[in-house]
N, C-alpha and C positions, 0 to 999 in steps of 0.2 A: 504494500500500500504506500502511496506517495501523496504528497501535496504538490500540485502543479499550478503555475500562475503565468499568465501572459497578458500584458497590458499594451494596448495600441493607443498612442496619443499623438495629437497634432500640435506642433509648435510649442513644446514645453522645454524649458532650460534643463540641461542634464543634471545640474545640482539639485533640482527640485523633483527629480524623477526617481522615486524609490517606493518600496513597499512599506506602508504604514506599520509602525512597530507592533501594534496590537494584532494586526492581521498576520504579520510574520510569526508571532508566537503561536498562533493557531495552526498555521501551515507547518511549522516545525514540529508541533505535537504529532502531526500525521506522519512526518518523515524525519525522525530524530537522528538517523545514522550518518547522513551526509547531505550537504546543501551546497547549491551554487546558483549564480545569477549571470546573465549575459544581457547586455544592452547593445542594440544595433540601430543604425539609422535606416530610414527608408525615405522616399522622395518628399513626403510631407510631414515627417515627424520621426518618432522613435518607437521602438518596441522593446519591452523588458520581458525576458523569459527567466523563470526561476523554478528550480526543482528541489524538493525536500523528500529524501528517499528513506523508506523503511525497507531494509534488505530482507528479501524472502526467497529469491531464487538465484542460481548461479554460484560459482565458486567464490566470488567476491562482490563487493558493493559496486553498482554501476552508477556513477555520478550523472546527474541531469542538470540542465538540458544537454542532449547529445548534439554537438555542433559538427557538421560535415561541410564539405566544400559547397554543396548545392542547397542544403536544407538544415533546419534546426528542428529538433524533435523532443517532445515531452510526452511521457506515458505514465498512466496510473492504472494498474490492474494486474490480472493474471491471465495468461494464455494457456489453454489446454488443447489436447487432441491434435498436437502437431509433432513433427519429427525433430524438434529443437534439441540440440545436444544439452545434456544435464549441466555442463560447466558454464553455459551461457545464461545470462539473465534474459527475461522476456524483452526488456528494453533494447539490449544490444542486438538480439536476434531480429526484432522488427526493424531496427535501424539498418541492419544489413539488407533486409528485403527491400526497404525503401531506397537504399542506395542503388540497388539493382534496377529500380524503376526509372532512374535518371529524371525524376520529377515529371515524367509523362503521366498525365492525369488518368488515362485508362488503365495504365499499369498499377497506379496507386489504388484505384477502385478494385481491381482484381485481387490485390494483396489484402486489402481490408475485408473484402467479402469472405475470405477464407479464415479469418480470425475467429476463434471460439473462446469464450471466457469473459468474465466481467472486466470491462476496461473503458477508459476514455483516453483520448489522445489529441495532440496539437502538432501540426506539421506546418512549417513555414518554408515556402519556396523562395529562396533569396533572389534568384535571377528575375523571376516574374513578379515578385512581391505579392504573393498569394498566400493567404492563411487558410488552412484546412483544420477542421475540428469536428469531433464526433464523440458520442457515447455508444456503447454496444446496444443492440436492438432490444435487449431486455431491461436496459436502464439500471444496471445494478450498482454502478459507481457514480459518485456525485461529480457533476461539472456545472458550475453556475456561470451565467453570463450577466454582466452588469453594464449598463449605460452610464458613462461618466461625462463630466463636463466637456472634455476634449477628445473623447473617443469611446472605447469600450474595453472590457477585460473579461478574461476567462479564468476561472479559479475553482479549485476543489471545494473550498469552503470560504465563508466570508465573515465579516464583522459588521454589526449593525451601525450604520452611519446615516446622517441626513444627506440629502441632495444626491442620491443615486437611486437608480431603478435596478432591482435584482430579480432574477427568476432562475429556476432550474432549467438548464438547456434541455428541451425535449429530446428523447432518444430516437429521433426519426431517421437518422442517416448521417451522411458526411456533408457538412456545410463547407462552402467555399466563398471566401470574401477577397476581392481584389482591393488592396489598401489604397489605391488611387480612386476608389469609388465605394465609399462606405455607406452609400444609400442603397446598394444592391447586394444581393446574396443569392447563391445557387445551392439547392439541396439535391443530393443524390440519395433518395430514400432507400431504407432497407427493404421496404415493401410498399405497395400502393397505399396511398393515404386514404383513410376512411373519415367519417364525419368528425370523430373525436380528434384524430391526429391532425386533420386540417384546421380545426379550431386551435389546437396548440400552436400551430405554425402562425396563424393569424395573431395570436396573443404575443408571440415572439416578435413578429414584425412591428406590431404597435409599440411594444416596450422599447425596442432598440432603435426604431426609426429607419428601418430599411425595408425593401420589398424583396421577397424571396421567390425566385423562379424554380419550379420543380422539374427535375429531369427524370429519365427512366429509372425504375427501381433496380437496385443491385441484386436483390433476391438471393441471399445465401441459401444453400441447399437445405439447411435444417429448418428454414422458415416455410418452405413450400409444403402445402397441405398433402397429407397422405391418407389413403382410404382406410377405414376401419378394418381391422383384421379379424374381429371377433363378433359373434352374434348374441352372446348371452345378455340377459336382462335381469337385474336384481329383483325387479318388481314381479317377476314370474315365480319367485320362490316364496313359500309361505313362511311367515314369521314363527319361530319356535321360542317360547319364553326362556328355555335353557340356552343362553347365549353361546356357551361353549359348544354345544351340539350344533347350533346354527352355524357357527364359524367352521366347524369341522366339515359339515355337509357342503357348505359353499366352496371351501378350499378343495374338496374332492372332485368338484366339477372340472372336466378336462380343460375347457376354455379359460376358466378362471385360474386354474393352476398354471396354464401357459402364460397368462397375463402376469401373474405374480412372479414367474420365472424371469420374464423380461424386466420387470421392475427391479428385481434383485440385481440383475446384471448391470443395468444402467445406473442405479443409485449407488451400488458398490463402487463402480468405476468413478463416478462423480466424487464420492467421498475419498477414495484413494488418491485421486489427483489433488484434492484440496488439503489432504493431511500430509502427504509426502513432499509437496512442493513448499518447503519452508527452510529458513536458515537453521543450522545445527546448534543454535544457541538460544537460551531463554532470555527473558528480559534482564535478569541479573547478570548473566555471564556474557551478554553481548558486548559490553564495554571492554571486557578483558581480552576476548578473542584468543585463539590458539592456546586455550587452557588445557591442562593435563591434570587428571584424567578428563575425558570428554564430558560435556554437560549432560546430566541425567535429570535435570529438573523438568517440570511440565512445560511443554511448548505449545500445547493445544488445550483450549478450554471450550466448553459448550455452555451457552447461555441457557440455563436449565430451570424450567418451571416444573419438571417432572411429568409433563404431558406427553402425548403420543409422539409428536413430531421430534422433539429433542431427544427423547429416549431411544427412538429408532436410530437417530444420528449417532448417539453415544455407543450403542451396541455395535453398529457397523464400523465406526471409527476404531473400535478396539482391535479389529483385524490388522490395522495398518500402522499403528503406533508401536514402537519397540516395547516389549513386555516389561522392561525394567524402568519405563518412564510412567509417571502418573498422568492421568487425564483429569483436568479440573472441571467440575460441574458447578457453575456459579448461579446462585439463587438469591434474589433480592426481595426484601420485605420493607414496607413503609409503615411508619407510625400511624395509628388510626386517627381519623378526624371525625368531627361531629357528624352523626348520621350513619356511621358504620357500627358494626357489632363490636363495641369496646369491652364486652364481657370476656372475649377470648384473650388468651395470653398475648402480651404485647406484640411479639413477632410471629405469633402462631397463625399467620395468614393462610389462605387456601393453597397458594403455590408452594409455601414451605411444607405443608402437610403432604402434598402430592410428591414433592421432591424427595422426601424421606422414604416414601413408599417405593418410588421408582429406583432410587439409588440402591435400596436393599435388593430389588429385583436384579439390577445389574451385577451386584456383588455375588448373587447366587449363580447367575449365568456365566460370569467371568471372574471367578474367585482369584485368579492369578494377577489380576489388574489392581493397581492402587487407584481407587476412585476417590478423589478429593472433593467432597462437597463443601464449597466455600459459601458461607452464609453472610450476606451483606444486609445489614440493618441500618435503615436511614430514618433519622428523626425529621420532623417537619421543619425544624430550624435549619438543619443541614440542607434539606431539599431547597428551601427558599434561598439560602445564601448562594449555593452553587448554580441554581437556575438563573438568578439575577446576574451573577458575575461572569458566568462562563457558558452554561448550557444554552441559553437563549440565542447566543451568537451562532451556535452550531445548528440549531433548528432553523434559523433564518435562511431563506425568506418565508418559510411556512409559519403559521401563526394561530392555529386552532388549539382548543383545549385538548383534543386527541393528540396532536403533535407534541404538546407539552408533556402529557402523561407518558406516552410511549418513549419520547426522547429522553426524559429523565430516568425512566426505568432502565433503558438500555445503557445510559451513561453510567449510572451508579453500579450496574452489574459489571460492565466491562472495565470500570475503574477500580475494581476490588484490589485493595492494597496488598493482599496476600497472593495475588495471582502472578505467576511468572510467565504465563503464556503470551505469545505474540500472534497467534491465530485464534479466532473465535468462530466456531460453527454456529449458525443460527438456522432456525426452521422456517424462515420466510418462504412463502409461496405454496406451502402444503395446503393451507385452507382454500386458497383461490383455485388450485389445481384439482383438488379432490372433493370440494364441497363441504367445508368445515364450519362456515359461519351460520349463525342462527337465521340470518336474513334469507339464506337459500331455502331453508325449511319453510319460512314464512311465505316466500313467493310461491312455493308449492301449495301451501294451504289456502292462500288467497285466490288461486286460480280456480275459476268455476267451469272451465272447459273440459274437454275429453283428455284421455291419457297423453296424447301427443302434445296438446296445449300445456298440460302440466309440465312436461319435460322441457318444452320450449321456454316456459317462464323461468325455470331454474337455469337453463342454458344462457338465457339473456342476462341474468344476474351474474352468473359466473364470468361471462365475457366482459361485462361492464367492469367488474373488479379487476380482471386480468389486464385490461387496457390501462387502468389507473394505478396499477401496483407500484410502478416506479415513482409516480408523483405522490402517492399516499404513504409509501413506506420505504422503499429501497434506498433512494437518494439520501433521505434524512438519516436513516439508520447507518449508512456508510459514513456520513459526517460525524455522527455521534460516537460510534465505536472506534473509528480511526483516531479520534482525539486522544485516546489513551495508548497510542502506539501499538494497536492491535489491527490486524487485517480481518475484516468480517467476510466470511465465506458462506454461501447459501447453496448447499448441495442439491436441494430440490429445484433450484432455478438454474439448471444446466441444459444446454441447447437440446441434446438428444433425448434427455429425460422429458423435457417440456414437450418436445415434438410428439413423443409417444403418448404421454398422458392426455394431451389435447386432441389426439386422434381418436380417443375413446368417446363413446356416447355418454351423455350425462348419467343415464341409467346404468352404466357400467362402472361408475365411480362412487355413487352415493344412492341411498334409497330412503326417502322420507316417509315410506310406509312402515319403516322400522323405527323404534324409539330413539330418543336422543342418547348419545353415547354408544350407539350401535350403527344406525343408518347413515349418520353424517360421516363423511370420509370413510365409508364402509370398505372400499378397496384397500386403502392404506391400513385400516385396522386389521383386515385379513392378512396383509403382508406382515404387520407387526406380530400377529399371532403365529404365523408360519415360521418366523425366525426365532421364536421362543418366548415372546413377551406374553404375560398372562394378566397383569394388573393394568398397565398403562393403556392397553388396547380397549378397555371398557370405561375409561374416564371420559366424562363429558367435556366438550370444548369450553374453555374459559379464557377470556381475553386477559392479556398480561396486566392491563391497567386495573382490572378488578381482582385478579388472582394475587397480585402483589399489594393490593389495597392502596395504590397511589391515587386512584380516582374514586370519586363518589358517583354511584349509579344515577343519582339525580341530576348530574351535570349533562349538558348536551355537548358531545364531543365535537360537533361541527361549529360551535360558537367560538368567537375569537377569544384567545387567552388574555387575561389581564396582565400577564408578565411578558408577552412576546410582542 
């Protein structure tokens, strides 16, 4: 994970052209291992490029920006499913591919089209004075764009200030801006724009003050639709009150068994890539480097509520972490506020209870592993102090009560003082892919039509959430977790896994004819049962803001926060 920064300005004296100190601190939090800056001239002004690197891949730290004869390159992310040599960092490998492109635009497009993994990047063609920038099609890593008094800037995270317009760059494709014409932009979209993505583009044009022309889509192979391979329908099976027998019966169905086998292969590969691609040092040993004996502290943590998604991630990650290294399971609890059940023990919140159940299950299944459950307890005073001084800047430019609650929960969890990990696995995307939220069940119940219309109502709700997942969750969570020098990795949001799960019909993933804790995310629950889980697979879905007790259910999450 890195912090990247690029500022384009017109007619500004060199001595006044720098990164504000408050912003530099935030960027350095993302990339504490090495930093560098480069300022160059163009016909009408100057450009500042800065990189703040958190070392995760390759034999050594790759400084950024990468400056070549023809181009300058900034990169933040992880690239998977390539033939990249292990000794190379992703940044240096992509820089080599770009050098082979010789700044020819079609070659650049072909190169970016093949990249898989969470990333955002900035490329500057020195000769033609063209700036390219993009986020991956799933929008997993943060890149903000800001209109300033004398130009614009791109940056991983920002700092709240007056007199600037900020928004998350929509993950629509590769943008191209000629610096001698800052009122025009070109977009090479990942895929054809729909109504939602077209509105995001209009919002961008209005905020930054340019007009974007849309070219032909790049259409990476994994985005292309594939035909469903299975015909099973969960609604054709009668509900059995004995949930264990129900699960066994469903898993024995040949097509469901084949589906679960594909899920196991794809999800295991995703987790393996995200667990094994990291530096060989923990947070404490990183400053020492070349220590002997090798670092055996925890390098991996899982943000752990004890629910289905994170427990599956923990169980699968166990296969790919050296057996003599612990895995951290970080659980957060907040002091109760008026209106909550204050009769319970101070930190005995719902997510703490489920985490204790699920960690015991992991210990039974994998007794050779040291599972370190790290309990983070946050008072309301601590919450308010850190929210005002630090967290609000990371959540920016988002501003709702829900953003505040989720942002604070993730920040305190990832900021656990006892954690030595530099990679954090999170369960993002599982609910949107498999149908985990209560609103999906509600859309099914509210529909008064036939069976097909019921499924269409759920599918529309799933699709709406999937389109918004980057703007609602991923970009914000990336800014929050990276602030603690950790790389957030989301195994469920992997290109090939996403392609397969989204190829399934909605009635092949969830069944709202079955009760809560069974029918929601049914396919994922069956997978968890198949790999050995017996407690977590029957837990009802509970949002982290309520499970950790940071939020009051009487609050409207869509309302603007008083603190942001």
